[in-house]
C-alpha positions in Angstrom: -25.0 -66.9 -15.0 -24.4 -63.3 -14.2 -24.0 -62.5 -17.9 -27.2 -64.3 -18.7 -29.0 -62.3 -16.0 -27.7 -59.0 -17.4 -28.8 -60.1 -20.8 -32.3 -61.0 -19.6 -32.6 -57.8 -17.7 -31.6 -55.9 -20.8 -34.2 -57.7 -22.9 -36.8 -57.0 -20.3 -35.9 -53.3 -20.1 -36.0 -53.1 -24.0 -39.4 -54.8 -24.1 -40.8 -52.3 -21.5 -39.5 -49.3 -23.4 -40.9 -50.7 -26.7 -44.3 -51.2 -25.1 -44.3 -47.7 -23.7 -43.5 -46.2 -27.1 -46.3 -48.1 -28.7 -48.8 -47.0 -26.0 -47.7 -43.3 -26.4 -48.0 -43.5 -30.2 -51.5 -44.9 -29.7 -52.6 -42.2 -27.3 -51.3 -39.4 -29.5 -53.2 -40.6 -32.4 -56.4 -41.2 -30.5 -59.1 -38.8 -29.2 -58.0 -39.7 -25.6 -55.1 -37.3 -25.7 -57.3 -34.5 -27.0 -59.7 -35.1 -24.2 -56.9 -35.1 -21.7 -55.6 -31.7 -23.0 -59.1 -30.2 -22.8 -59.4 -31.5 -19.2 -56.1 -29.9 -18.3 -57.2 -26.6 -19.8 -60.5 -26.6 -17.9 -58.8 -27.4 -14.6 -56.3 -24.5 -15.1 -59.1 -22.1 -16.1 -61.2 -23.1 -13.0 -58.2 -22.6 -10.8 -57.6 -19.1 -12.1 -61.3 -18.2 -11.6 -61.3 -19.5 -8.1 -58.1 -17.5 -7.3 -59.6 -14.3 -8.8 -62.7 -14.7 -6.7 -60.6 -15.3 -3.6 -58.6 -12.2 -4.1 -61.5 -9.9 -4.8 -63.5 -11.2 -1.8 -60.6 -10.2 0.4 -61.0 -6.6 -0.8 -58.0 -6.6 -3.1 -57.8 -6.2 -6.8 -55.7 -8.1 -9.3 -52.4 -6.4 -10.0 -53.0 -5.1 -13.5 -52.6 -1.7 -15.1 -49.8 0.6 -16.2 -46.6 -0.4 -14.7 -44.6 2.6 -13.5 -47.5 4.1 -11.7 -47.9 2.4 -8.3 -50.7 3.2 -5.9 -49.7 4.4 -2.5 -51.9 2.4 -0.1 -53.0 3.3 3.4 -51.9 -0.2 4.6 -48.8 -2.2 3.6 -51.0 -5.3 3.8 -53.3 -4.1 1.0 -51.2 -5.3 -1.8 -49.7 -3.6 -4.8 -51.7 -1.8 -7.4 -50.8 -0.2 -10.7 -52.8 2.6 -12.3 -55.6 1.2 -14.5 -57.0 3.9 -16.7 -58.0 4.3 -20.3 -59.7 7.3 -21.9 -60.9 7.8 -25.4 -60.7 11.6 -25.6 -58.6 13.6 -23.2 -58.0 17.3 -22.4 -54.6 18.2 -21.0 -54.9 21.6 -19.4 -51.7 23.6 -19.0 -51.3 26.0 -16.1 -50.1 28.7 -18.5 -51.4 32.3 -18.3 -52.8 31.7 -21.8 -55.7 30.0 -20.2 -56.8 33.2 -18.4 -59.6 34.7 -20.4 -59.8 31.8 -22.8 -63.4 30.8 -22.1 -62.6 27.2 -22.8 -64.0 25.8 -19.6 -67.1 24.0 -21.0 -65.0 22.7 -24.0 -62.5 21.2 -21.6 -65.2 19.6 -19.4 -66.7 18.0 -22.5 -63.8 15.5 -22.7 -64.0 12.1 -21.3 -60.9 12.7 -19.1 -59.4 16.0 -18.0 -55.7 16.0 -16.9 -54.3 18.9 -14.9 -50.9 19.7 -13.4 -49.7 20.3 -9.8 -52.0 22.5 -7.7 -53.5 24.5 -10.5 -57.0 25.5 -9.2 -60.3 25.2 -11.0 -62.4 27.1 -8.5 -62.7 30.7 -9.5 -61.5 29.9 -13.0 -64.2 27.5 -14.2 -65.1 29.6 -17.2 -61.6 29.4 -18.6 -60.2 26.0 -17.4 -63.3 24.0 -16.6 -64.4 22.3 -13.4 -63.7 18.6 -13.9 -60.4 16.9 -13.0 -59.8 13.2 -13.7 -56.1 13.2 -13.1 -53.6 15.5 -11.5 -49.9 15.0 -12.3 -48.0 16.5 -9.4 -44.4 17.3 -8.8 -42.8 16.4 -5.5 -42.2 20.2 -5.0 -46.0 20.9 -5.4 -47.2 18.4 -2.7 -47.0 21.2 0.0 -49.3 23.3 -2.2 -51.8 20.5 -2.2 -51.6 20.3 1.6 -52.3 24.0 1.9 -55.7 23.4 0.3 -56.1 19.9 1.6 -59.9 20.0 1.9 -60.4 21.3 -1.6 -58.1 18.8 -3.3 -58.8 15.6 -1.2 -62.5 16.2 -0.3 -63.9 18.4 -3.1 -61.9 16.5 -5.7 -62.0 13.1 -4.0 -62.5 11.2 -7.2 -59.4 12.7 -8.8 -56.4 10.4 -9.4 -53.1 11.9 -8.2 -49.9 10.9 -10.0 -46.9 12.2 -8.1 -43.3 12.2 -9.5 -40.0 13.0 -7.9 -36.4 12.1 -7.4 -35.5 8.9 -5.7 -34.3 10.7 -2.5 -37.8 12.0 -1.9 -39.8 9.1 -3.2 -37.9 6.1 -1.7 -40.2 3.7 0.1 -37.9 2.6 2.9 -39.1 5.2 5.4 -36.6 7.8 4.3 -38.5 9.3 1.4 -39.8 12.5 2.8 -42.4 13.2 0.1 -43.4 9.5 -0.1 -44.0 9.4 3.6 -46.3 12.5 3.3 -48.3 10.7 0.6 -48.7 7.6 2.8 -50.2 9.8 5.5 -52.5 11.4 3.0 -53.6 7.9 1.7 -54.4 6.9 5.3 -56.3 10.1 6.0 -58.3 10.0 2.7 -58.6 6.3 1.8 -61.0 7.1 -1.0 -58.4 9.1 -2.8 -56.2 7.3 -5.3 -52.6 8.5 -5.1 -50.0 7.0 -7.3 -46.2 7.3 -7.3 -44.2 7.4 -10.5 -41.7 4.6 -10.1 -37.9 5.0 -10.5 -38.0 2.8 -13.6 -40.6 5.1 -15.2 -38.6 8.2 -14.4 -35.6 6.5 -16.1 -37.8 5.7 -19.0 -38.8 9.4 -19.4 -35.1 10.2 -19.3 -34.5 7.8 -22.2 -37.4 9.3 -24.2 -35.9 12.8 -23.7 -32.5 11.6 -24.9 -34.0 9.8 -27.9 -35.9 12.9 -28.9 -33.1 15.4 -28.4 -29.8 13.5 -28.6 -28.9 14.9 -25.2 -28.4 13.1 -21.9 -30.9 14.7 -19.5 -28.6 14.6 -16.5 -25.4 15.6 -18.3 -27.1 18.5 -20.0 -28.2 19.9 -16.5 -31.9 19.5 -17.2 -34.8 18.5 -15.0 -37.9 17.1 -16.7 -40.9 19.3 -16.1 -44.3 18.1 -14.7 -45.6 18.9 -18.2 -43.3 16.2 -19.7 -44.5 13.5 -17.2 -48.1 14.6 -17.9 -47.7 14.3 -21.7 -46.0 10.8 -21.3 -49.0 9.7 -19.2 -51.5 11.1 -21.6 -49.9 9.4 -24.5 -50.2 6.1 -22.6 -53.8 6.3 -21.4 -55.6 8.4 -24.1 -56.6 7.6 -27.6 -56.7 11.3 -28.6 -55.5 14.3 -26.7 -56.4 18.0 -26.9 -53.9 20.2 -25.2 -55.0 23.6 -23.9 -52.9 26.6 -22.9 -49.6 25.3 -24.3 -47.6 27.4 -26.7 -45.2 25.8 -29.3 -41.4 26.1 -29.0 -41.1 29.0 -31.3 -43.7 31.2 -29.8 -41.4 33.2 -27.5 -39.1 34.1 -30.4 -41.8 35.7 -32.5 -41.9 39.5 -32.5 -44.7 41.1 -30.5 -45.9 37.9 -28.9 -48.4 38.3 -26.2 -47.0 38.5 -22.6 -48.9 36.3 -20.2 -48.2 35.1 -16.6 -46.3 31.9 -16.1 -49.5 30.6 -14.3 -53.0 31.7 -15.0 -53.6 31.9 -11.2 -50.6 34.0 -10.4 -50.7 37.4 -12.0 -47.7 39.2 -10.5 -44.8 36.8 -11.3 -42.3 36.6 -14.1 -44.1 36.2 -17.4 -44.1 32.9 -19.2 -41.6 33.6 -22.0 -39.3 35.2 -19.5 -39.4 32.0 -17.3 -38.9 29.8 -20.3 -35.8 31.7 -21.4 -34.2 31.7 -17.9 -34.6 27.9 -17.7 -33.6 27.2 -21.3 -30.3 29.1 -20.8 -29.4 27.9 -17.3 -26.5 25.5 -17.3 -27.9 23.1 -14.7 -30.8 22.5 -12.4 -33.4 23.9 -14.8 -36.3 22.7 -17.0 -36.0 22.8 -20.8 -39.5 24.1 -21.5 -38.9 25.2 -25.0 -37.0 22.0 -25.9 -39.9 19.9 -24.5 -42.4 21.9 -26.6 -40.4 21.0 -29.7 -40.7 17.3 -28.6 -44.5 17.6 -28.4 -44.5 19.2 -31.8 -42.8 16.0 -33.1 -45.3 13.8 -31.3 -48.2 15.8 -32.8 -47.1 14.7 -36.3 -48.3 11.2 -35.3 -51.9 12.4 -35.2 -52.7 11.7 -31.6 -52.0 15.2 -30.2 -54.0 18.3 -31.1 -53.5 21.9 -29.9 -56.9 23.7 -30.1 -55.9 26.6 -27.9 -53.6 28.3 -28.6 -53.8 26.8 -32.1 -50.6 25.4 -33.5 -50.4 25.8 -37.3 -50.2 22.6 -39.4 -46.6 23.4 -40.3 -45.7 23.6 -36.6 -47.6 20.4 -35.8 -46.1 18.4 -38.7 -42.5 19.5 -38.3 -40.2 16.7 -37.2 
């Protein structure tokens, strides 16, 4: 009897499976399944639209944009935001003394986006460097300089995006990052101002780019990347085309009778630019490799995205690998 029951149960189970297979085959070959798929698609789409509306009504934005540039928000409950920026034609303005007396201000301001570095001022130098500032890429060491002209930078240039980079010890977000804490206070004081921190992953990415271009490990070679390097990385990410102003090529300082200019256009009585470059290039550790970085930019220029209208780089210099 038990064997018979087991046999009957087995037959019953086999019959159910067979019926299910026939039904599934029928559905897959009929318009019903297609309608079901479209219905699922519409439900998922509607759910996403409702979620987006809910998020934006709460005053938040969807977390999209360039990863590696994280907005510093005045409140920890405001959510996380990444830099969202795209520009067709950009001007990157160096702080070099070559900008002094260049009369390129109106040309610079004619670009869709203007990117400057650190606390380089525009006021008083408008004819040479222009007046507009879309983005400032700022070193952790230059944040105190911004604070000294706080009203000018965060009120007069309230629409400027600030992208701040620095080592982990200064930019850590656990309450022990000295510079990061200062930036949080600024974000609270000037909530209209958009301040972004370069993430640790992005800093490590820039280290890898430096090593790929030079064959040298940045840390083992005793080098610190310059603000100019982070600026050029950002420009390559957000701009379709880039005009760089005030930047000399890597061979300029070795040319006989080259012009001597200040390291910064707004500081006349400091070490001249080439002198500063040589000191850093020869230092064994704790220095920027300005000349090496210029050679990297020369390589990037061969891809056609970078142009150097002033000072002009010759085609040979731009096209050299």
